[in-house]
N, C-alpha and C positions, 0 to 999 in steps of 0.2 A: 504493500500500500504506500502511495506517495505521501510525503509530509503534509501537503496541502489537503489531501483527501482525509488523512487521519485527523488533522486538526478540525476539519469541517465537521466530521462525525461527532467529535467531542463537543464542539460548539453547539451543534443541533441538540444534543442530549441535554446540556445545561440550559440552553435557550428555551427549550420546550418546557422544562420544569419551572423556569423563572416566570414565563408568561402564563402558564396555567395557574400558578400561585397568585399572580397579579390580576388574573381575570381580564387581561387586555384583549381587545379585538383589533386586528390590524386593518388599517385603511391606507391605501396607497396614495391618496391625494391627487393633485393635478399634475405635478411634475414627475416625469419618468425617472427611473434610477439613473439612466444615462445623463439626463439633464442635470441631476444633482452633481454628478462627478464632473461634467463638463463646466458647470458653473464654478466649482472649486478650482479646476485647472485654469479657467479664465481669470479668476481672481488672483491666483498665484502668479500668473504671467504679468498681470497689471502691477502687482506689488514688486515683483522682481525688476521690472523696468524702471521703477523709481526707488529702488531699495536704498541707494546712497542718500537720496534726499530725505527719505523717511527716517533712516536710522533704525536701530533696534526697537526703541520705544514706539516709534511711528508704525513700524511693521506689526508690533503687538496690537496697537489700536486698530490697524487695518484688518487684521485677521480675526479679531474678536467676533464680529457679526458673521463672518464667513464660516468659522468653526461652528457657531451656534446653529446656523441653518443647514449645515452639511452633515453633522454627526449626531447620533443618538447617545449622548453622554451618560444618561442613566443606565442604559443597557450595557454600554462599554464598562462602566464602573462595576456593575453587577458581575459581568463576565470576567473582568480582570481580577475580581476578588474571589471568584470561585465559591467554594463552600463557606468561606468566611463572611460573605455578604449577609447571610441571615443572622450573624452574630452582632452586626452593627445596629445601633438604634437609629431613629430617623435623623437626628442631628448629625451623627457620624456619616450617614449615607450622603447627606447634603454636602458635608465638608469634603468628602472624597470626590463626589461629582464635580464640585467647584475646583478642587486641586487638579483633577485630570483635565478639566477644560483649560485651565491656565497652562498646564503642561503642553497640551496640544497646540495652543496658540504660540507658546514660546518655541516649541520645536519647529514650527513652520517659519517663524520670524528669524530663527537662527540658521536654518538650513537653506532657505530660499532668499539669500542675501545679495543677489546680483543677477544680471542677465547677460548671457553670452550666446544668444541665438537659439535657446532651447525651444522645443515645440512638444506639445502633448497631442497624442493621437488615440482615439478610442478604437479598439480592435474588435471587441465582441461583447455581447450581453448574453449571459447564460443563466437559465433558471436553476435554482437550488432547492433543497428540501424546505418545508415549512414556509413556502412562499418567499424565501429570500432570493436575491439575485446577485450574481457576480457580474461586475463590469470590468473587463480586462482592457488595460490601456498601456501605452508606451510613452516614455520620455525620449525624444530624439535630441541628442546633443550636437553642438556645432561641429564637432570633429567626426561625426558619423556614427557615434555610439548610440545604442538602443538599450534602454533599461525598462524591463517589464514592471508594471505597477498595477496590481489588481485590487479591486474593492469588493467587499461584501456589504450589501445593503439590506435593510429591514424595512418593511412597509408599515410603519406605525401610524398612530392617529394624526400626527403632524405631517405625514407623507413619507416618502422614501428618505432614509437617513443611513449614512455609512456607519457600520459597526466594527469593521476590521479592514486593515490594509495589509496586503501581501507584497513585500519588497522582493524584487527579482522574480516575482510571480510565485514565490514559494514560502518565504519567511514571514510568518504571521506576527504583526505587531502585538496583537491581543494575546497570542500564545506566549510571547516573550515576557510581556508585562505580567501575566498570570503567574509564571514561574518565579519571576523576580519578587513580586509583591507577596506571594505566599511565604517565601523565605524570610523577607523582612518582617512580616507580621508575626511569624513563628518566633523570631528572635527578639523583636522589639515592641510588639503589640501595635495597636491602632495609631497611637501617637508617633511611634517610630516610623510607621508606614507613611503618615502624612509628612513627617519631617524629611524623609528620603525623597519624596516627590518635590517638596519645596526646595530642597538642595539642588535637585536636577534643574529646576526652573532657574535658580540663582546661577548655576553653572552656564546655562545658555546665555543669560544676561551678561555674564562676565567673559564670554567667549571661550569658555573652558570645555564646552561640549558641542558636538555636532550631530 
């Protein structure tokens, strides 16, 4: 079994349990899954082209509404927490969702800090289990390089939202976060988990992480 397929099966199992418990009914909304991804890519290109003028703080401000309309942060927080999600009270859940939102914004602000002729291309849209959809895309660099970047989207009440990103088409950001956060939580508890996320955000701001 390929890594992406194995992670997807694990995702579906936890996803199903989460949404059955939440009693949520999915509604796709007006925008297609592809439109959500292409809106994100268009916003990234716009930010990249004026990255120097914006600076890091300006890029944070630019990406805040983009992340909010592109990602399902509640589901991402639940999935990244795994079995620990049910141990958190409502305040802790809100704090974690907020921290992950700030981390996502800081990650984009740090990584997309200039423009050198890059282009995004949508390659395919593929249906997945439980009504989810994969949108497969590529980043084309000015030197002829091609980087696969695939998205998994969930059709929630607010419409299609991204819940996972697969770098190089294989490496799940959500899967990596879940492993990392489980280890931090086991070692340092909830406060330690939040502190580790805030430190990562600070590292991005200081130019110490990419």
